Each structure stands twice: as C-alpha cells, then as structure tokens.
C-alpha atoms as one frame of an Amber mdcrd trajectory, in Angstrom:
protein
  20.955  57.119   3.094  19.545  53.763   1.998  18.407  53.739  -1.628  14.663
  53.537  -2.206  13.256  50.408  -3.820  11.525  52.575  -6.430  14.942  53.690
  -7.673  16.550  50.239  -7.538  17.258  49.699  -3.842  16.252  46.713  -1.715
  12.630  46.428  -0.580  11.631  46.517   3.069   9.145  43.675   2.473  10.916
  40.931   0.530   7.823  38.723   0.958   4.225  39.945   1.168   2.889  40.955
   4.572   0.466  38.554   6.246  -2.606  40.674   5.610  -5.685  38.645   6.628
  -8.593  38.384   4.161 -11.707  40.402   4.963 -14.312  39.835   6.242 -13.274
  37.033   8.623 -15.082  33.701   8.351 -15.661  31.069  11.011 -16.453  27.348
  10.454 -19.225  27.404  13.056 -20.945  30.209  11.142 -20.920  28.163   7.953
 -22.716  25.352   9.773 -25.277  27.771  11.184 -25.956  29.183   7.700 -26.557
  25.653   6.453 -29.059  25.047   9.255 -30.901  28.278   8.404 -31.051  27.299
   4.752 -32.519  23.896   5.559 -35.058  25.433   7.967 -37.023  27.098   5.131
 -37.407  30.195   7.374 -35.090  32.941   6.265 -36.659  36.328   6.971 -39.345
  38.496   8.631 -38.088  38.866  12.202 -36.653  35.372  12.112 -34.975  33.767
  15.094 -31.481  34.970  14.159 -32.588  38.544  13.445 -34.426  38.817  16.758
 -31.446  37.359  18.624 -28.974  39.690  16.928 -31.123  42.733  17.645 -31.043
  41.831  21.327 -27.347  40.877  21.372 -26.168  44.037  19.611 -28.335  46.232
  21.828 -26.948  44.489  24.921 -23.356  44.792  23.674 -23.659  48.507  23.017
 -25.788  49.318  26.051 -28.735  50.448  23.932 -32.299  49.478  24.780 -33.322
  48.733  21.189 -31.711  47.613  17.928 -33.510  47.440  14.586 -31.724  45.654
  11.740 -32.206  46.929   8.189 -31.049  46.322   4.639 -27.959  48.562   4.719
 -26.295  51.501   6.433 -27.759  54.064   4.044 -31.412  53.275   4.709 -30.659
  53.290   8.448 -29.720  56.966   8.102 -32.715  57.695   5.889 -35.184  56.065
   8.252 -33.594  57.687  11.285 -34.362  61.037   9.633 -37.876  59.956   8.685
 -38.485  58.827  12.266 -38.095  62.504  13.205 -40.414  63.592  10.351 -37.567
  65.413   8.623 -38.334  66.285   5.010 -38.707  69.074   2.449 -37.846  72.506
   3.810 -35.638  71.107   6.580 -31.828  71.218   6.817 -29.522  68.556   8.235
 -25.881  69.329   8.984 -23.277  66.794   7.802 -19.453  66.785   7.713 -17.538
  67.618   4.539 -15.556  64.390   4.631 -17.617  61.226   4.803 -18.920  58.612
   2.403 -21.620  60.084   0.182 -24.377  58.016   1.822 -24.375  60.400   4.797
 -25.510  63.302   2.629 -27.602  61.308   0.171 -29.749  59.888   2.973 -30.748
  63.478   3.729 -31.560  64.084   0.060 -33.753  60.938  -0.027 -36.037  62.547
   2.560 -36.333  65.761   0.548 -34.361  67.718   3.152 -31.200  69.727   2.405
 -27.740  68.556   3.514 -25.632  71.425   4.858 -21.919  70.635   4.658 -19.539
  71.813   7.384 -15.788  71.493   7.784 -13.791  68.944   9.735 -11.203  69.170
  12.492  -7.626  68.884  11.165  -6.604  66.291  13.770  -9.598  63.937  14.107
 -10.938  64.566  10.552 -14.438  64.525  12.099 -17.041  67.294  12.158 -15.802
  70.579  13.639 -18.307  71.511  16.385 -17.662  75.244  15.892 -18.477  74.987
  12.177 -21.555  72.942  13.052 -22.903  75.645  15.345 -22.107  78.423  12.866
 -24.161  76.654  10.169 -27.367  76.354  12.199 -30.376  78.240  10.785 -34.079
  78.273  11.687 -34.508  75.454   9.149 -31.953  73.152  10.811 -33.612  70.093
  12.335 -30.784  67.581  12.848 -27.074  66.901  12.701 -25.278  63.735  11.580
 -21.807  63.546  13.149 -19.686  60.795  11.587 -17.185  58.706  13.538 -14.658
  58.526  10.722 -11.921  55.951  10.008 -10.129  55.707  13.364 -11.574  58.609
  15.314 -14.796  59.870  16.852 -16.655  63.132  16.481 -16.558  65.347  19.573
 -19.851  64.120  21.007 -19.627  66.195  24.193 -19.654  69.461  22.283 -21.958
  68.283  19.511 -24.573  67.107  22.007 -24.335  70.366  23.966 -24.829  72.429
  20.815 -27.649  70.219  19.545 -29.544  70.378  22.844 -29.113  74.157  23.022
 -30.715  74.494  19.584 -33.261  71.652  20.008 -31.760  69.533  17.229 -31.884
  65.776  16.747 -28.559  63.903  16.726 -28.099  60.874  14.456 -24.675  59.276
  14.878 -23.218  57.773  11.705 -21.336  54.806  13.175 -20.585  52.960   9.933
 -16.889  52.963  10.943 -17.343  52.644  14.676 -18.448  49.171  15.789 -16.869
  48.525  19.169 -15.831  52.124  19.858 -16.481  53.785  23.202 -16.636  57.476
  24.154 -16.113  57.974  27.896 -17.008  54.303  28.311 -20.268  54.604  26.362
 -20.599  52.817  23.035 -20.894  55.000  19.960 -24.412  55.011  18.604 -25.884
  55.407  22.085 -24.742  58.998  22.655 -27.219  60.711  20.332 -30.891  60.055
  19.635 -30.273  57.291  17.088 -27.092  55.458  16.104 -26.760  54.192  12.519
 -24.470  51.244  11.707 -23.449  49.658   8.409 -22.589  45.977   7.963 -21.459
  46.296   4.343 -18.744  43.976   3.014 -15.790  46.157   4.052 -16.989  47.166
   7.510 -15.667  46.129  10.936 -18.709  43.862  11.241 -19.695  42.713   7.767
 -22.518  40.622   6.340 -22.182  41.651   2.691 -24.979  44.174   3.131 -26.944
  45.183   6.206 -27.345  47.873   8.809 -28.940  48.665  12.155 -30.301  51.570
  14.158 -29.816  51.809  17.908 -31.980  53.898  20.203 -33.000  54.108  23.848
 -36.428  55.498  22.953 -39.232  52.925  22.768 -41.404  55.135  20.542 -38.532
  55.651  18.100 -37.752  51.913  18.071 -41.355  51.090  17.181 -41.349  53.721
  14.451 -38.032  52.488  13.013 -39.360  48.929  13.010 -42.499  49.922  11.145
 -40.656  52.142   8.678 -38.328  49.298   7.681 -40.831  46.395   7.782 -43.669
  47.687   5.557 -45.546  49.002   8.565 -45.568  45.844  10.689 -45.063  46.302
  14.417 -41.465  46.126  15.636 -40.633  42.443  16.206 -43.928  41.179  14.782
 -44.314  37.540  13.711 -45.317  36.855  10.128 -49.057  36.149   9.916 -49.663
  37.434  13.432 -52.504  39.937  13.684 -51.334  43.360  14.845 -52.104  47.045
  14.642 -51.600  48.911  11.364 -49.194  51.846  11.085 -50.619  55.330  11.603
 -52.007  57.012   8.486 -49.301  59.052   6.777 -46.371  56.928   7.985 -45.028
  55.803   4.608 -43.137  52.561   5.268 -40.616  50.593   3.222 -39.444  47.022
   2.812 -35.874  47.368   4.093 -35.711  43.986   5.814 -32.697  41.729   6.249
 -32.475  37.943   6.366 -31.459  35.489   9.058 -28.376  34.665   6.987 -26.994
  38.166   7.591 -27.970  38.115  11.251 -26.195  34.795  11.839 -22.987  36.062
  10.226 -23.070  39.181  12.397 -23.772  37.275  15.595 -20.571  35.268  15.189
 -18.573  38.426  14.437 -20.036  40.142  17.495 -18.575  37.353  19.632 -15.077
  38.370  18.425 -15.584  42.147  18.335 -14.130  43.116  21.720 -10.893  41.149
  21.383 -10.372  42.346  17.812 -11.104  45.972  18.746  -8.555  45.818  21.572
  -5.952  44.315  19.229  -6.516  46.978  16.574  -6.338  49.741  19.177  -3.055
  48.350  20.543  -1.518  48.088  17.077  -2.817  51.508  16.077  -1.154  53.095
  19.104   2.141  51.429  18.201   1.937  52.750  14.642   0.794  56.174  15.799
   3.845  56.506  18.046   6.258  55.358  15.334   4.756  57.355  12.472   4.142
  60.592  14.371   7.878  60.662  15.110   8.676  60.844  11.373   9.106  64.401
  10.019   6.370  65.108   7.483   3.978  62.396   8.710   1.095  62.597  11.174
  -1.623  60.126  12.055  -5.326  60.888  12.512  -5.939  61.572  16.200  -8.129
  59.166  18.117 -11.384  60.502  19.537 -10.714  63.166  22.163 -12.508  61.167
  24.845 -12.248  57.702  23.307 -11.871  55.094  26.015 -11.845  52.393  23.339
 -11.100  53.563  19.808 -12.367  51.330  17.016 -10.640  51.386  13.629 -12.292
  50.920  10.260  -9.231  52.327   8.512  -5.964  53.879   9.625  -5.591  57.419
   8.312  -2.185  59.028   7.752  -1.388  62.516   6.502   1.744  63.535   4.674
   2.834  67.171   4.936   2.536  67.903   1.216   3.805  71.464   1.657   7.185
  70.217   2.901   8.051  67.572   0.346  11.070  67.823  -1.940  10.499  69.704
  -5.230   8.568  67.540  -7.660   7.474  65.110  -4.936   3.757  64.742  -4.175
   1.602  62.584  -1.970   1.294  60.186  -4.914   5.091  59.967  -5.086   5.120
  58.905  -1.430   2.451  56.280  -2.102   4.332  54.927  -5.117   7.533  54.661
  -3.089   5.735  52.859  -0.259   4.210  50.399  -2.715   7.655  49.753  -4.160
   8.875  48.924  -0.639   6.177  46.232  -0.496   3.701  48.141   1.686   0.274
  47.084   0.408  -3.195  48.273   1.373  -2.399  52.003   1.488  -4.010  54.339
  -1.046  -6.036  57.543  -1.399  -9.301  56.089  -0.100 -12.292  57.980  -1.494
  -9.946  60.727  -2.687 -12.525  63.541  -2.460 -14.780  65.172   0.113 -18.357
  63.844   0.081 -19.783  66.417  -2.336 -17.006  65.868  -4.920 -17.103  62.071
  -5.051 -17.892  60.690  -8.540 -21.058  58.970  -7.313 -22.385  62.199  -5.750
 -24.898  63.308  -8.381 -26.949  65.667  -6.209 -27.698  68.944  -8.040 -26.014
  71.994  -6.514 -29.341  73.551  -5.548 -30.175  70.508  -3.397 -27.353  70.949
  -0.867 -25.377  73.775   0.697 -21.689  74.053   1.590 -21.235  76.164   4.701
 -17.507  75.464   5.180 -14.969  73.036   3.699 -11.472  74.618   3.655  -9.745
  72.121   5.970 -11.408  69.110   4.350 -10.411  70.169   0.830  -6.791  70.816
   1.792  -6.301  67.556   3.664  -8.276  65.242   1.410  -6.851  66.533  -1.886
  -3.238  66.914  -0.765  -2.315  65.018   2.386  -4.556  62.079   3.282  -3.585
  58.430   2.816  -5.798  55.560   3.955  -4.637  52.158   5.161  -6.915  49.143
   5.227  -8.502  47.682   8.338  -6.409  44.521   7.979  -3.216  46.535   8.551
  -4.028  46.649  12.230  -4.224  42.850  12.390  -0.620  42.351  11.256   1.951
  40.698  13.538   4.179  43.104  15.481   7.299  42.522  13.374   5.422  43.453
  10.192   3.931  46.562  11.797   7.516  47.565  12.557   8.451  47.014   8.910
   5.566  49.248   7.797   6.922  52.030  10.022  10.441  51.351   8.705   9.177
  51.842   5.152   7.628  55.219   6.021  10.871  56.301   7.697  12.910  55.251
   4.669  10.670  57.019   2.147  10.317  60.242   4.101  14.060  60.430   4.722
  14.353  60.912   0.949  11.215  62.950   0.292  10.764  65.297   3.256  12.074
  68.881   3.054  12.366  70.637   6.394
C-alpha cells in the first residue's frame, strides 16, 4: 500500500493542477465595457440590459427575462409577484444557501424546511407534500450543486395543491430537464450571477417567466414601478396602488459581461458534464465514496460544484471526513472543502428567529451535511483529462488507507 503524502509519502500532484481562475474573462468583453463607460449611459434598461434579457430568454426558451441586482432579490420579488406575505408559508429544502429561506422571510412569510433526497441532495418531493398546510402558498425547489430537483413530481404535487413554483436556479445555468431549460419548468425561474456562479458578473440576477402579466409585475417591482422595458424619461403608466416597488436595477456593465459568458455557456456546460461523468464513474467505484447523482431526468446537467460524499460510518477508527480532506490536500488536491458546512437554518449568517421559520423534516440533510459531504469547486470540471485522472487517483489512494469495510 503506497504511503500517504500526509504521513511522508510522495504526493500525487507534484506540481499544482491547472485550475483556471474564475470567473473567466474575455478581451472582447473588456473592450465592450470600455465602450459602455465612454457612452455615459450605464443603466435604466440600457442597450446591453435589454439585449441580455432577450438573449437569455431565447437561450433558455423562456418568453421573458427580467434582470435584477442579485439572486436573492429575484427570489424575493418572485414571491411578491404572487402577493405572498405575512400568514403564508413557503416550502424550501433543508440544504441550500441561506438566501433561499431569507427571501421568504423578507416578504413576511414563513419558510417551512423539508428534507432532501440522499442521492441528488435536492428537495424530497414526498417531504414537500407532507409539509403542505392550508397556509402553504408556494414551493422553492433548488437545483443544487450538480443536480436538479425532481421537477416532474414537484410540479404534479404543486398543481394538485394549487401552489406556485419558483425554481431556484442559482446553480443551474445551462441545465436541461427533459430537454427544457431549468427556470422554465415552474412559474418563475430565479438565477444568480454572483461572483462564484456559472455565469458571473460580480453581482446580478434574473427572473424568467412565460407569463406576460408576471413579467410586467417583476419589471415594475424591480424598477421602482416603471413599466417593464421602459425608457428613462419616457411617459408611461404608473404601477397599481399597493404594489410596493424597489430599486433593484442592474447596469449595462453587468449585462455586457453576462452576454459574453452566455456565448460560451453551451460548450462549457457540455465540457463540465463530460468531465463530471468521468469523475463520477471513477469515484463511485471507490469503496466509501459516492458522488451526488445528476438530476433524474437531466438531459444536460449543469455543474456549479461537484459534490462528493464519504461514508463516514465506515472509516477507520479515529478517521473522519476532515481526515480525508486533510489527506487529499496533502496529495496536492486543491479546491475541495466542506462548502457551507451546515444546512440552511444552521449557517452562521442565518439569523432568523426560531419563531419565524418551521422545520418539518431534516434528518437526511443533517446526517449528510455534517458528516459526509465534500464540495469541489466549479473549476475542477475544467481540468485537463490527465489531471482529472490524478484527482481520482488521489481519492483511491486515500480511501485505500482510510476505508473500513
């Protein structure tokens, strides 16, 4: 048995892996940003914003796209577009970034937390249905890391109970479920363009919908009440009384950055899916390791991160998930860590009082997130094939020492 690097053996990676920086940058985008700067016109449904709204809608197959300041306010305004507020409940998965639940809190509604599936790590449809009460008005399934929520079952359940479906697609740019882009399966799809995301403009977000009335409402809610797509200074109709609107606008700088990334999205998504399938095959063959399952009906699986679970119950005495991580790091495998490290409602930034949310189920999420889950960065799936093989070699080497059958 080859000695581990952490105990003095040779490292798998003798030189650092060729992990690309993120987000990607393109020279032509830099020139476009310069042109925007010199134009003196940077915001308020500018040329680039209008063009990106159309391009992203066309790419995803949606009828309408409304850009906004970030992927948290997209969720909040999606809820407000359905008049969800105090007294209402919205069902969310136990494992997601805290913005999913906090957006519900911002409206005055109550997030109801339900458990995840052990293979996809996305919302368990059975737990979703069990948590429905007369107060439930909507559900927010999250397409998490490198998988998709079971939209067939979630949509069936939601329609049976007359619930609105808001897809949280912050991790899912480019993903397709039965050939249909995520974000177009429910009533509204919410995307984030934050610095770390698959498409990234520092900050930014967008809502997709096929409903013209919803698109107009989302536009007004995010643009201080102006009509969707309105020109600055152009006379238009005011928002209806009682529709409290916000200034959640973006700039043409963000839109231009995203437009250039959209041009590369399909080829990059296909590459990441190909590399993910290679790693999935290699790693799932290692005793004590399993990889997050792709979406059950994913025809093109996008990857924001690559999630791996170690069987913590079958490690050698004294060995933990952290021991495995430390050994991998010693072998030169970078970009793998614990991720958020807690379910949504236990994250350090989650400051919502206990009487403002409800946990309906969380057993699977707590077990996996606290004991088994390891997260690998998006850039992993852009590595050359020989380095992907070395990553798998490192997992094999470490688990040969640490796994107990």
